SEPATOR-295884 format. One record per atom (N, C-alpha, C, CB): residue number from 1; residue in one letter; atom name; x negated, y, z. Coordinates in Angstrom, 2 decimals, padded with zeros to 5 digits, m for minus. Atoms other than C-alpha are relative to their C-alpha. Glycine has a CB too. Example, Ala and Ser with C-alpha at 12.3 -4.5 7.8 and 13.67 -1.06 7.14 Angstrom:
+------+------+------+---------+---------+---------+
| resi | resn | name |      xx |      yy |      zz |
+------+------+------+---------+---------+---------+
|    1 |    A |    N | m000.89 | m001.19 |  000.00 |
|    1 |    A |   CA | m012.30 | m004.50 |  007.80 |
|    1 |    A |    C | m000.90 |  001.20 |  000.00 |
|    1 |    A |   CB |  000.99 |  000.03 |  001.25 |
|    2 |    S |    N |  000.82 | m001.19 | m000.06 |
|    2 |    S |   CA | m013.67 | m001.06 |  007.14 |
|    2 |    S |    C |  000.77 |  001.09 |  000.73 |
|    2 |    S |   CB | m000.41 |  000.46 | m001.42 |
+------+------+------+---------+---------+---------+
***
This chain:
+------+------+------+---------+---------+---------+
| resi | resn | name |      xx |      yy |      zz |
+------+------+------+---------+---------+---------+
|    1 |    X |    N |  001.18 |  000.15 | m001.45 |
|    1 |    X |   CA | m131.34 |  067.27 |  124.19 |
|    1 |    X |    C |  000.49 | m001.47 |  000.51 |
|    1 |    X |   CB |  000.27 |  001.46 |  001.61 |
|    2 |    X |    N | m001.05 |  001.43 | m001.19 |
|    2 |    X |   CA | m129.02 |  064.22 |  125.80 |
|    2 |    X |    C | m000.65 | m001.43 | m001.57 |
|    2 |    X |   CB |  003.25 |  000.47 |  000.10 |
|    3 |    X |    N |  000.44 |  001.11 |  000.94 |
|    3 |    X |   CA | m130.20 |  061.90 |  121.81 |
|    3 |    X |    C | m001.47 | m000.17 |  000.72 |
|    3 |    X |   CB | m000.02 |  000.44 | m001.83 |
|    4 |    X |    N |  001.07 |  000.39 | m000.18 |
|    4 |    X |   CA | m133.62 |  062.90 |  122.83 |
|    4 |    X |    C | m000.42 | m001.08 |  001.39 |
|    4 |    X |   CB | m000.59 |  001.19 | m000.08 |
|    5 |    X |    N |  000.39 |  000.86 | m001.55 |
|    5 |    X |   CA | m133.74 |  061.57 |  126.37 |
|    5 |    X |    C |  000.46 | m001.33 | m000.38 |
|    5 |    X |   CB |  000.93 |  000.56 |  001.62 |
|    6 |    X |    N | m000.09 |  001.53 |  000.72 |
|    6 |    X |   CA | m131.82 |  058.18 |  124.97 |
|    6 |    X |    C | m000.84 | m000.39 | m000.67 |
|    6 |    X |   CB |  000.94 | m000.27 | m000.81 |
|    7 |    X |    N |  000.80 |  000.64 |  001.29 |
|    7 |    X |   CA | m134.05 |  057.54 |  122.33 |
|    7 |    X |    C | m001.13 |  000.49 |  000.95 |
|    7 |    X |   CB |  000.18 |  000.66 | m001.90 |
|    8 |    X |    N |  001.71 |  000.71 | m000.99 |
|    8 |    X |   CA | m137.36 |  058.19 |  124.89 |
|    8 |    X |    C |  000.26 | m000.79 |  000.95 |
|    8 |    X |   CB | m001.04 |  001.12 |  000.96 |
|    9 |    X |    N |  000.19 |  001.04 | m001.02 |
|    9 |    X |   CA | m135.85 |  055.97 |  127.47 |
|    9 |    X |    C |  000.02 | m001.41 | m000.61 |
|    9 |    X |   CB |  001.08 |  000.13 |  001.07 |
|   10 |    X |    N | m000.04 |  001.85 |  001.02 |
|   10 |    X |   CA | m135.05 |  053.03 |  124.77 |
|   10 |    X |    C | m001.82 |  000.10 | m000.42 |
|   10 |    X |   CB |  001.52 | m000.01 | m002.30 |
|   11 |    X |    N |  001.08 |  000.83 |  000.27 |
|   11 |    X |   CA | m138.70 |  053.23 |  123.61 |
|   11 |    X |    C | m001.00 | m000.09 |  001.30 |
|   11 |    X |   CB | m000.71 |  000.56 | m001.29 |
|   12 |    X |    N |  000.92 |  000.84 | m001.59 |
|   12 |    X |   CA | m140.34 |  053.63 |  127.02 |
|   12 |    X |    C |  000.61 | m001.19 |  000.14 |
|   12 |    X |   CB |  000.20 |  000.80 |  001.77 |
|   13 |    X |    N | m000.36 |  001.26 | m000.52 |
|   13 |    X |   CA | m138.23 |  050.18 |  127.79 |
|   13 |    X |    C | m000.84 | m001.03 | m001.35 |
|   13 |    X |   CB |  001.95 | m000.13 |  000.19 |
|   14 |    X |    N |  000.26 |  001.50 |  000.99 |
|   14 |    X |   CA | m139.08 |  048.69 |  124.30 |
|   14 |    X |    C | m001.66 | m000.15 |  000.45 |
|   14 |    X |   CB |  000.28 |  000.25 | m002.24 |
|   15 |    X |    N |  000.78 |  000.56 | m000.40 |
|   15 |    X |   CA | m142.60 |  049.27 |  125.53 |
|   15 |    X |    C | m000.19 | m000.90 |  000.99 |
|   15 |    X |   CB | m000.46 |  000.58 |  000.05 |
|   16 |    X |    N |  000.07 |  001.00 | m001.45 |
|   16 |    X |   CA | m142.04 |  048.19 |  128.86 |
|   16 |    X |    C | m000.21 | m001.36 | m000.04 |
|   16 |    X |   CB |  001.26 |  000.00 |  000.78 |
|   17 |    X |    N | m000.30 |  001.21 |  000.29 |
|   17 |    X |   CA | m140.87 |  044.96 |  127.15 |
|   17 |    X |    C | m000.75 | m000.74 | m000.63 |
|   17 |    X |   CB |  000.89 | m000.04 | m000.48 |
|   18 |    X |    N |  000.64 |  000.98 |  001.18 |
|   18 |    X |   CA | m143.02 |  044.38 |  124.71 |
|   18 |    X |    C | m001.39 | m000.34 |  001.09 |
|   18 |    X |   CB | m000.46 |  000.99 | m001.93 |
|   19 |    X |    N |  000.96 |  000.60 | m000.63 |
|   19 |    X |   CA | m146.07 |  044.61 |  127.35 |
|   19 |    X |    C |  000.28 | m001.13 |  001.27 |
|   19 |    X |   CB | m000.73 |  001.08 |  000.39 |
|   20 |    X |    N | m000.56 |  001.11 | m001.26 |
|   20 |    X |   CA | m143.94 |  042.39 |  130.20 |
|   20 |    X |    C |  000.00 | m001.36 | m000.77 |
|   20 |    X |   CB |  001.81 |  000.36 |  000.68 |
|   21 |    X |    N |  000.46 |  001.11 |  000.51 |
|   21 |    X |   CA | m143.91 |  039.84 |  127.08 |
|   21 |    X |    C | m001.57 | m000.81 | m000.46 |
|   21 |    X |   CB |  000.65 |  000.16 | m000.84 |
|   22 |    X |    N |  000.91 |  000.66 | m000.06 |
|   22 |    X |   CA | m147.47 |  039.84 |  126.60 |
|   22 |    X |    C | m000.67 | m000.37 |  001.10 |
|   22 |    X |   CB | m000.57 |  000.38 | m000.62 |
|   23 |    X |    N |  000.58 |  001.05 | m001.41 |
|   23 |    X |   CA | m148.32 |  039.12 |  130.34 |
|   23 |    X |    C |  000.75 | m000.93 |  000.57 |
|   23 |    X |   CB | m000.33 |  000.72 |  001.27 |
|   24 |    X |    N | m001.57 |  000.97 | m000.45 |
|   24 |    X |   CA | m145.07 |  036.77 |  130.38 |
|   24 |    X |    C |  000.79 |  000.48 |  000.69 |
|   24 |    X |   CB | m000.06 | m001.24 |  000.77 |
|   25 |    X |    N | m001.13 | m000.38 | m000.79 |
|   25 |    X |   CA | m143.35 |  038.97 |  132.78 |
|   25 |    X |    C |  001.00 |  000.51 | m000.72 |
|   25 |    X |   CB | m000.29 |  000.88 |  000.94 |
|   26 |    X |    N | m001.10 |  000.17 |  000.60 |
|   26 |    X |   CA | m140.24 |  039.28 |  130.36 |
|   26 |    X |    C |  001.45 | m000.32 |  001.40 |
|   26 |    X |   CB | m000.41 | m001.33 | m001.15 |
|   27 |    X |    N | m000.64 |  000.21 | m001.10 |
|   27 |    X |   CA | m138.38 |  037.58 |  133.04 |
|   27 |    X |    C |  000.54 |  000.44 |  001.50 |
|   27 |    X |   CB | m000.38 | m000.56 |  000.04 |
|   28 |    X |    N |  000.16 | m001.10 | m001.84 |
|   28 |    X |   CA | m139.20 |  038.98 |  136.71 |
|   28 |    X |    C |  000.49 |  001.67 | m001.17 |
|   28 |    X |   CB | m002.91 |  000.14 |  001.19 |
|   29 |    X |    N | m000.50 | m001.22 |  000.08 |
|   29 |    X |   CA | m138.59 |  042.43 |  134.57 |
|   29 |    X |    C |  001.30 |  000.15 | m000.19 |
|   29 |    X |   CB | m000.54 |  000.60 | m000.83 |
|   30 |    X |    N | m001.55 |  000.50 |  000.32 |
|   30 |    X |   CA | m135.44 |  041.42 |  133.08 |
|   30 |    X |    C |  000.61 |  000.20 |  001.44 |
|   30 |    X |   CB |  000.18 | m001.80 | m000.60 |
|   31 |    X |    N | m001.05 |  000.72 | m000.97 |
|   31 |    X |   CA | m134.13 |  039.95 |  136.60 |
|   31 |    X |    C | m000.72 |  001.37 |  001.63 |
|   31 |    X |   CB | m000.48 | m002.55 |  000.21 |
|   32 |    X |    N | m000.05 | m001.80 | m000.12 |
|   32 |    X |   CA | m135.61 |  043.80 |  138.08 |
|   32 |    X |    C |  000.71 |  000.87 | m000.28 |
|   32 |    X |   CB | m000.70 |  000.61 | m000.50 |
|   33 |    X |    N | m001.31 | m000.86 |  000.96 |
|   33 |    X |   CA | m133.26 |  045.66 |  135.85 |
|   33 |    X |    C |  001.25 | m000.49 |  000.63 |
|   33 |    X |   CB |  000.11 | m000.43 | m001.87 |
|   34 |    X |    N | m001.45 |  000.59 |  000.08 |
|   34 |    X |   CA | m130.25 |  043.67 |  135.84 |
|   34 |    X |    C |  000.24 | m000.33 |  001.67 |
|   34 |    X |   CB |  000.11 | m001.58 | m001.16 |
|   35 |    X |    N | m000.18 |  000.34 | m001.41 |
|   35 |    X |   CA | m129.93 |  042.30 |  139.57 |
|   35 |    X |    C |  000.63 |  001.15 |  000.75 |
|   35 |    X |   CB | m001.34 | m000.37 |  000.65 |
|   36 |    X |    N | m000.51 | m001.58 | m001.09 |
|   36 |    X |   CA | m129.92 |  046.02 |  141.38 |
|   36 |    X |    C |  001.00 |  000.54 | m000.26 |
|   36 |    X |   CB | m000.84 |  001.31 | m000.01 |
|   37 |    X |    N | m000.93 | m000.96 |  000.71 |
|   37 |    X |   CA | m127.90 |  047.78 |  138.96 |
|   37 |    X |    C |  001.17 | m000.81 | m000.54 |
|   37 |    X |   CB | m000.74 |  000.80 | m001.21 |
|   38 |    X |    N | m001.14 |  000.52 |  000.29 |
|   38 |    X |   CA | m125.23 |  045.20 |  137.79 |
|   38 |    X |    C |  000.51 | m000.97 |  001.56 |
|   38 |    X |   CB | m000.27 | m000.89 | m001.51 |
|   39 |    X |    N | m000.42 |  001.15 | m001.41 |
|   39 |    X |   CA | m125.29 |  042.77 |  141.31 |
|   39 |    X |    C | m000.15 |  000.75 |  000.99 |
|   39 |    X |   CB | m000.96 | m001.41 |  000.35 |
|   40 |    X |    N |  000.69 | m000.40 | m001.34 |
|   40 |    X |   CA | m125.72 |  045.35 |  143.69 |
|   40 |    X |    C |  000.50 | m000.39 |  001.48 |
|   40 |    X |   CB | m000.01 |  001.43 | m000.01 |
|   41 |    X |    N | m000.64 |  000.88 | m000.74 |
|   41 |    X |   CA | m123.36 |  043.96 |  145.89 |
|   41 |    X |    C | m000.29 | m001.25 |  000.35 |
|   41 |    X |   CB |  000.88 | m000.09 | m000.38 |
|   42 |    X |    N |  001.05 |  001.28 | m000.50 |
|   42 |    X |   CA | m125.11 |  040.70 |  145.91 |
|   42 |    X |    C | m001.03 |  000.70 |  000.50 |
|   42 |    X |   CB | m000.62 | m001.10 | m001.18 |
|   43 |    X |    N |  001.55 |  000.19 | m000.14 |
|   43 |    X |   CA | m128.49 |  041.86 |  146.06 |
|   43 |    X |    C | m000.46 |  000.85 |  001.39 |
|   43 |    X |   CB | m000.85 |  000.65 | m001.49 |
|   44 |    X |    N |  000.26 | m000.88 | m001.42 |
|   44 |    X |   CA | m128.18 |  044.47 |  149.25 |
|   44 |    X |    C |  000.75 | m001.11 |  001.21 |
|   44 |    X |   CB |  000.98 |  001.91 | m000.07 |
|   45 |    X |    N | m000.16 |  000.71 | m000.93 |
|   45 |    X |   CA | m126.10 |  041.86 |  151.23 |
|   45 |    X |    C | m000.67 | m001.23 | m000.25 |
|   45 |    X |   CB |  001.21 | m000.07 |  000.27 |
|   46 |    X |    N |  001.02 |  000.85 | m000.38 |
|   46 |    X |   CA | m128.77 |  039.08 |  150.60 |
|   46 |    X |    C | m001.24 |  000.42 | m001.18 |
|   46 |    X |   CB |  000.59 | m001.70 | m000.01 |
|   47 |    X |    N |  001.13 | m000.76 |  000.31 |
|   47 |    X |   CA | m131.66 |  041.22 |  149.77 |
|   47 |    X |    C | m001.27 | m001.33 |  000.09 |
|   47 |    X |   CB | m000.15 |  001.45 |  001.22 |
|   48 |    X |    N |  001.06 |  000.63 | m000.20 |
|   48 |    X |   CA | m133.88 |  038.82 |  151.30 |
|   48 |    X |    C | m000.41 | m000.93 | m001.01 |
|   48 |    X |   CB |  000.11 | m000.53 |  001.09 |
|   49 |    X |    N | m000.17 |  001.71 |  000.85 |
|   49 |    X |   CA | m133.02 |  035.58 |  148.82 |
|   49 |    X |    C | m000.10 |  001.12 | m001.24 |
|   49 |    X |   CB |  001.93 | m001.41 |  000.21 |
|   50 |    X |    N |  000.58 | m001.31 |  001.49 |
|   50 |    X |   CA | m133.15 |  038.61 |  145.78 |
|   50 |    X |    C | m001.15 | m000.13 | m000.31 |
|   50 |    X |   CB | m000.05 |  001.70 |  000.25 |
|   51 |    X |    N |  001.76 | m000.22 |  000.28 |
|   51 |    X |   CA | m136.42 |  039.68 |  146.38 |
|   51 |    X |    C | m000.69 | m001.55 | m000.10 |
|   51 |    X |   CB | m000.90 |  000.97 |  001.58 |
|   52 |    X |    N |  000.86 |  001.17 |  000.19 |
|   52 |    X |   CA | m137.81 |  036.10 |  147.30 |
|   52 |    X |    C |  000.51 | m000.94 | m001.45 |
|   52 |    X |   CB |  000.11 | m000.95 |  001.49 |
|   53 |    X |    N | m000.12 | m000.06 |  001.58 |
|   53 |    X |   CA | m136.32 |  034.92 |  143.79 |
|   53 |    X |    C | m000.94 |  000.56 | m000.93 |
|   53 |    X |   CB |  001.06 |  000.67 | m000.32 |
|   54 |    X |    N |  000.41 | m000.74 |  001.07 |
|   54 |    X |   CA | m137.78 |  037.84 |  141.81 |
|   54 |    X |    C | m001.60 | m000.03 |  000.65 |
|   54 |    X |   CB |  000.89 |  001.60 | m000.27 |
|   55 |    X |    N |  001.16 |  000.06 | m000.46 |
|   55 |    X |   CA | m140.98 |  036.78 |  143.94 |
|   55 |    X |    C | m000.81 | m001.06 | m000.43 |
|   55 |    X |   CB |  000.07 |  000.03 |  001.17 |
|   56 |    X |    N | m000.29 |  001.19 |  000.08 |
|   56 |    X |   CA | m140.73 |  033.36 |  143.03 |
|   56 |    X |    C | m000.41 | m000.10 | m001.59 |
|   56 |    X |   CB |  001.49 | m000.34 |  000.52 |
|   57 |    X |    N |  000.82 | m000.28 |  001.76 |
|   57 |    X |   CA | m141.10 |  034.43 |  139.41 |
|   57 |    X |    C | m001.28 |  000.30 | m000.44 |
|   57 |    X |   CB |  000.47 |  001.10 | m000.69 |
|   58 |    X |    N |  001.50 | m000.95 |  000.26 |
|   58 |    X |   CA | m144.05 |  036.94 |  139.75 |
|   58 |    X |    C | m000.69 | m002.19 |  000.35 |
|   58 |    X |   CB | m000.62 |  002.13 |  001.97 |
|   59 |    X |    N |  001.01 |  001.29 | m000.68 |
|   59 |    X |   CA | m145.65 |  033.26 |  141.38 |
|   59 |    X |    C | m000.27 | m000.73 | m001.41 |
|   59 |    X |   CB |  000.92 | m001.27 |  001.36 |
|   60 |    X |    N |  000.23 |  000.82 |  000.79 |
|   60 |    X |   CA | m144.57 |  031.38 |  138.51 |
|   60 |    X |    C | m000.95 |  000.48 | m001.43 |
|   60 |    X |   CB |  001.27 | m000.48 | m000.19 |
|   61 |    X |    N |  000.10 | m000.75 |  001.08 |
|   61 |    X |   CA | m145.71 |  033.97 |  135.72 |
|   61 |    X |    C | m001.89 | m000.07 |  000.51 |
|   61 |    X |   CB |  001.14 |  001.68 | m000.05 |
|   62 |    X |    N |  002.07 |  000.80 | m000.62 |
|   62 |    X |   CA | m149.69 |  033.44 |  138.02 |
|   62 |    X |    C |  000.04 | m000.87 | m000.77 |
|   62 |    X |   CB | m000.54 | m000.89 |  001.85 |
|   63 |    X |    N |  000.24 |  001.41 |  000.48 |
|   63 |    X |   CA | m149.59 |  030.05 |  137.55 |
|   63 |    X |    C | m000.37 | m000.07 | m001.18 |
|   63 |    X |   CB |  001.00 | m000.82 |  000.06 |
|   64 |    X |    N |  000.07 |  000.42 |  001.34 |
|   64 |    X |   CA | m148.62 |  030.16 |  133.87 |
|   64 |    X |    C | m001.72 |  001.11 | m000.18 |
|   64 |    X |   CB |  001.80 |  000.51 | m001.13 |
|   65 |    X |    N |  001.37 | m000.77 |  000.63 |
|   65 |    X |   CA | m151.95 |  032.94 |  133.59 |
|   65 |    X |    C | m000.87 | m000.98 |  000.78 |
|   65 |    X |   CB | m000.32 |  001.91 |  000.38 |
|   66 |    X |    N |  001.19 |  000.37 | m000.15 |
|   66 |    X |   CA | m153.97 |  030.62 |  135.71 |
|   66 |    X |    C |  000.03 | m001.02 | m000.57 |
|   66 |    X |   CB | m000.47 | m000.06 |  001.11 |
|   67 |    X |    N |  000.33 |  001.40 |  000.67 |
|   67 |    X |   CA | m153.29 |  027.15 |  133.65 |
|   67 |    X |    C | m000.33 |  000.42 | m001.41 |
|   67 |    X |   CB |  001.29 | m001.16 |  000.03 |
|   68 |    X |    N |  000.50 | m000.80 |  001.30 |
|   68 |    X |   CA | m154.03 |  029.26 |  129.99 |
|   68 |    X |    C | m001.42 |  000.55 |  000.35 |
|   68 |    X |   CB |  001.07 |  001.33 | m000.42 |
|   69 |    X |    N |  001.15 | m000.13 | m000.17 |
|   69 |    X |   CA | m157.38 |  030.31 |  131.81 |
|   69 |    X |    C | m000.68 | m001.09 |  000.28 |
|   69 |    X |   CB | m000.16 |  000.78 |  000.73 |
|   70 |    X |    N |  000.66 |  001.58 | m000.64 |
|   70 |    X |   CA | m158.31 |  026.67 |  133.46 |
|   70 |    X |    C |  000.13 | m000.33 | m001.82 |
|   70 |    X |   CB |  001.36 | m001.37 |  001.60 |
|   71 |    X |    N | m000.63 |  000.27 |  001.17 |
|   71 |    X |   CA | m157.25 |  025.63 |  129.67 |
|   71 |    X |    C | m001.02 |  000.72 | m001.12 |
|   71 |    X |   CB |  001.57 |  000.56 |  000.04 |
|   72 |    X |    N |  000.63 | m000.84 |  000.74 |
|   72 |    X |   CA | m159.16 |  028.01 |  128.06 |
|   72 |    X |    C | m001.66 | m000.34 |  000.62 |
|   72 |    X |   CB |  000.71 |  001.60 |  000.17 |
|   73 |    X |    N |  001.31 |  000.75 | m000.28 |
|   73 |    X |   CA | m162.42 |  027.28 |  130.17 |
|   73 |    X |    C | m000.04 | m000.97 | m000.84 |
|   73 |    X |   CB | m000.21 | m000.54 |  001.35 |
|   74 |    X |    N |  000.45 |  000.63 |  000.04 |
|   74 |    X |   CA | m162.12 |  024.23 |  129.63 |
|   74 |    X |    C | m000.21 | m000.40 | m001.19 |
|   74 |    X |   CB |  000.29 | m000.45 |  000.64 |
|   75 |    X |    N |  000.58 |  000.15 |  000.80 |
|   75 |    X |   CA | m161.95 |  024.42 |  126.20 |
|   75 |    X |    C | m001.41 |  000.45 | m000.86 |
|   75 |    X |   CB |  000.71 |  000.03 | m000.26 |
|   76 |    X |    N |  001.27 | m000.09 | m000.12 |
|   76 |    X |   CA | m165.17 |  026.20 |  126.03 |
|   76 |    X |    C | m001.19 | m000.99 |  000.47 |
|   76 |    X |   CB |  000.01 |  000.84 |  000.62 |
|   77 |    X |    N |  001.09 |  001.11 | m000.88 |
|   77 |    X |   CA | m167.09 |  023.62 |  128.10 |
|   77 |    X |    C |  000.49 | m000.97 | m000.95 |
|   77 |    X |   CB |  000.23 | m000.44 |  001.95 |
|   78 |    X |    N |  000.12 |  000.81 |  001.16 |
|   78 |    X |   CA | m165.49 |  021.42 |  125.20 |
|   78 |    X |    C | m001.36 |  000.13 | m000.77 |
|   78 |    X |   CB |  001.12 |  000.33 | m000.91 |
|   79 |    X |    N |  000.82 | m000.79 |  000.75 |
|   79 |    X |   CA | m167.01 |  023.19 |  122.84 |
|   79 |    X |    C | m001.37 | m000.43 |  000.21 |
|   79 |    X |   CB |  000.19 |  001.38 |  000.30 |
|   80 |    X |    N |  001.18 | m000.21 | m000.55 |
|   80 |    X |   CA | m170.43 |  023.65 |  124.56 |
|   80 |    X |    C | m000.59 | m001.45 | m000.18 |
|   80 |    X |   CB |  000.10 |  000.59 |  001.47 |
|   81 |    X |    N |  000.32 |  001.51 | m000.11 |
|   81 |    X |   CA | m170.49 |  019.84 |  125.15 |
|   81 |    X |    C | m000.48 | m000.47 | m001.30 |
|   81 |    X |   CB |  001.25 | m000.88 |  000.45 |
|   82 |    X |    N |  000.44 |  000.09 |  001.09 |
|   82 |    X |   CA | m169.92 |  019.34 |  121.59 |
|   82 |    X |    C | m001.59 |  000.67 | m000.53 |
|   82 |    X |   CB |  001.06 |  000.47 | m000.59 |
|   83 |    X |    N |  001.01 | m000.44 |  000.73 |
|   83 |    X |   CA | m172.65 |  021.62 |  120.06 |
|   83 |    X |    C | m000.92 | m000.42 |  000.77 |
|   83 |    X |   CB | m000.07 |  001.31 | m000.34 |
|   84 |    X |    N |  001.29 |  000.44 | m000.40 |
|   84 |    X |   CA | m175.26 |  020.32 |  123.03 |
|   84 |    X |    C | m000.04 | m001.75 | m000.93 |
|   84 |    X |   CB | m000.06 | m000.02 |  002.04 |
|   85 |    X |    N | m000.07 |  001.25 |  000.52 |
|   85 |    X |   CA | m174.51 |  016.83 |  121.53 |
|   85 |    X |    C | m000.64 | m000.39 | m001.85 |
|   85 |    X |   CB |  001.61 | m000.23 |  000.22 |
|   86 |    X |    N |  000.45 |  000.19 |  001.22 |
|   86 |    X |   CA | m174.98 |  017.89 |  118.30 |
|   86 |    X |    C | m001.65 |  000.17 | m000.13 |
|   86 |    X |   CB |  000.76 |  000.95 | m000.85 |
|   87 |    X |    N |  001.71 | m000.16 |  000.07 |
|   87 |    X |   CA | m178.38 |  019.25 |  119.25 |
|   87 |    X |    C | m000.97 | m001.19 |  000.66 |
|   87 |    X |   CB | m000.42 |  001.42 |  000.89 |
|   88 |    X |    N |  000.87 |  001.43 | m000.26 |
|   88 |    X |   CA | m179.66 |  016.16 |  120.72 |
|   88 |    X |    C |  000.01 | m001.06 | m001.39 |
|   88 |    X |   CB |  000.81 | m000.95 |  001.45 |
|   89 |    X |    N |  000.32 |  000.48 |  001.27 |
|   89 |    X |   CA | m178.78 |  014.50 |  117.64 |
|   89 |    X |    C | m000.86 |  000.38 | m001.14 |
|   89 |    X |   CB |  000.87 | m000.05 | m000.42 |
|   90 |    X |    N |  001.20 | m000.94 |  000.53 |
|   90 |    X |   CA | m180.72 |  017.01 |  115.99 |
|   90 |    X |    C | m000.89 | m000.43 | m000.02 |
|   90 |    X |   CB | m000.34 |  001.03 |  000.50 |
|   91 |    X |    N |  001.68 |  000.25 | m000.85 |
|   91 |    X |   CA | m183.93 |  016.82 |  118.32 |
|   91 |    X |    C | m000.20 | m001.54 | m000.84 |
|   91 |    X |   CB |  000.04 | m000.21 |  002.42 |
|   92 |    X |    N |  000.12 |  001.10 |  000.36 |
|   92 |    X |   CA | m183.31 |  012.79 |  117.61 |
|   92 |    X |    C | m000.65 |  000.00 | m000.94 |
|   92 |    X |   CB |  000.88 | m000.55 | m000.10 |
|   93 |    X |    N |  000.05 |  000.35 |  001.98 |
|   93 |    X |   CA | m183.26 |  013.09 |  113.69 |
|   93 |    X |    C | m001.83 |  000.42 |  000.05 |
|   93 |    X |   CB |  001.44 |  001.68 | m001.54 |
|   94 |    X |    N |  002.23 | m000.50 |  000.22 |
|   94 |    X |   CA | m187.10 |  015.23 |  113.93 |
|   94 |    X |    C | m000.36 | m000.56 |  000.62 |
|   94 |    X |   CB | m000.95 |  001.44 |  000.38 |
|   95 |    X |    N |  000.55 |  001.29 | m001.07 |
|   95 |    X |   CA | m188.12 |  012.93 |  116.59 |
|   95 |    X |    C | m000.55 | m001.09 | m001.21 |
|   95 |    X |   CB |  001.58 | m000.88 |  001.20 |
|   96 |    X |    N | m000.17 |  001.08 |  000.66 |
|   96 |    X |   CA | m187.72 |  010.14 |  114.40 |
|   96 |    X |    C | m000.76 |  000.38 | m001.80 |
|   96 |    X |   CB |  001.78 | m000.35 |  000.15 |
|   97 |    X |    N |  000.51 | m000.51 |  001.44 |
|   97 |    X |   CA | m188.61 |  011.96 |  111.10 |
|   97 |    X |    C | m001.21 |  000.17 | m000.20 |
|   97 |    X |   CB |  000.44 |  001.17 | m000.40 |
|   98 |    X |    N |  001.12 | m000.26 | m000.48 |
|   98 |    X |   CA | m191.71 |  013.17 |  112.38 |
|   98 |    X |    C | m000.90 | m001.23 |  000.02 |
|   98 |    X |   CB |  000.20 |  000.57 |  001.19 |
|   99 |    X |    N |  000.39 |  001.24 | m000.85 |
|   99 |    X |   CA | m192.19 |  009.23 |  114.13 |
|   99 |    X |    C | m000.40 | m000.34 | m001.86 |
|   99 |    X |   CB |  001.51 | m001.14 |  001.26 |
|  100 |    X |    N | m000.55 |  000.90 |  000.83 |
|  100 |    X |   CA | m191.90 |  007.75 |  110.53 |
|  100 |    X |    C | m001.02 |  001.18 | m001.26 |
|  100 |    X |   CB |  002.10 | m000.25 |  000.04 |
|  101 |    X |    N |  000.48 | m000.81 |  000.91 |
|  101 |    X |   CA | m194.47 |  010.68 |  108.91 |
|  101 |    X |    C |  000.42 |  001.20 | m000.85 |
|  101 |    X |   CB | m000.26 | m000.64 | m000.58 |
|  102 |    X |    N | m000.67 | m001.12 |  000.30 |
|  102 |    X |   CA | m192.43 |  013.62 |  108.21 |
|  102 |    X |    C |  001.20 | m000.56 | m001.66 |
|  102 |    X |   CB | m001.43 |  001.38 | m000.27 |
|  103 |    X |    N | m000.97 | m000.18 |  000.41 |
|  103 |    X |   CA | m189.75 |  013.71 |  105.27 |
|  103 |    X |    C |  000.73 |  000.98 |  000.37 |
|  103 |    X |   CB |  000.43 | m000.81 |  000.05 |
|  104 |    X |    N | m000.57 | m000.71 | m000.02 |
|  104 |    X |   CA | m186.52 |  015.06 |  105.46 |
|  104 |    X |    C |  000.63 | m000.84 |  000.73 |
|  104 |    X |   CB |  000.30 |  000.62 | m000.92 |
|  105 |    X |    N | m001.54 | m000.15 | m000.80 |
|  105 |    X |   CA | m183.72 |  015.34 |  108.02 |
|  105 |    X |    C |  001.63 |  000.20 | m000.07 |
|  105 |    X |   CB | m000.11 |  000.81 |  000.53 |
|  106 |    X |    N | m000.88 |  000.44 |  000.85 |
|  106 |    X |   CA | m180.54 |  014.52 |  106.88 |
|  106 |    X |    C |  000.98 |  000.88 |  001.65 |
|  106 |    X |   CB | m000.03 | m002.06 | m000.69 |
|  107 |    X |    N | m000.30 | m000.29 | m000.62 |
|  107 |    X |   CA | m178.27 |  017.32 |  108.61 |
|  107 |    X |    C |  001.29 |  000.68 | m000.24 |
|  107 |    X |   CB | m000.82 |  000.32 |  000.38 |
|  108 |    X |    N | m000.93 | m000.53 |  000.16 |
|  108 |    X |   CA | m175.34 |  017.50 |  106.79 |
|  108 |    X |    C |  001.77 | m000.15 |  000.65 |
|  108 |    X |   CB | m000.24 | m000.12 | m001.07 |
|  109 |    X |    N | m000.84 |  000.41 | m000.77 |
|  109 |    X |   CA | m173.10 |  015.17 |  108.62 |
|  109 |    X |    C | m000.12 |  000.85 |  001.55 |
|  109 |    X |   CB | m000.22 | m001.50 | m000.01 |
|  110 |    X |    N |  000.18 | m000.57 | m000.85 |
|  110 |    X |   CA | m173.67 |  017.39 |  111.58 |
|  110 |    X |    C |  000.51 |  001.51 |  000.25 |
|  110 |    X |   CB | m001.03 | m000.20 |  000.01 |
|  111 |    X |    N | m000.74 | m001.14 |  000.53 |
|  111 |    X |   CA | m171.73 |  020.98 |  110.11 |
|  111 |    X |    C |  001.27 | m000.19 |  000.41 |
|  111 |    X |   CB | m000.05 |  000.19 | m001.43 |
|  112 |    X |    N | m001.10 |  000.28 | m000.52 |
|  112 |    X |   CA | m168.50 |  021.55 |  111.15 |
|  112 |    X |    C |  001.01 | m000.17 | m001.02 |
|  112 |    X |   CB |  000.29 |  000.87 |  000.91 |
+------+------+------+---------+---------+---------+
***
């Protein structure tokens, strides 16, 4: 029975750390588990500082999320601008071909 509880606890911690790694919260989670456990004397005598450190770690993780989101949005905007420029070039070529009496429109350089 003890082995079963120990195994379940290890499995739960494994899942918890995997989720924390996905959300970039491994260090704050490790801090929240280790400091009150191993350094309980220091933690309770400097509780405001210890919690401030933990909140700062969470704020850094939040900033990394915001930074990643901004980079993703910027990449999407840049991709949309690139596609819009290719579309404008194609429209220009079609209009030019129609002015010259039809013919073919070259699009092989517009492919990705």
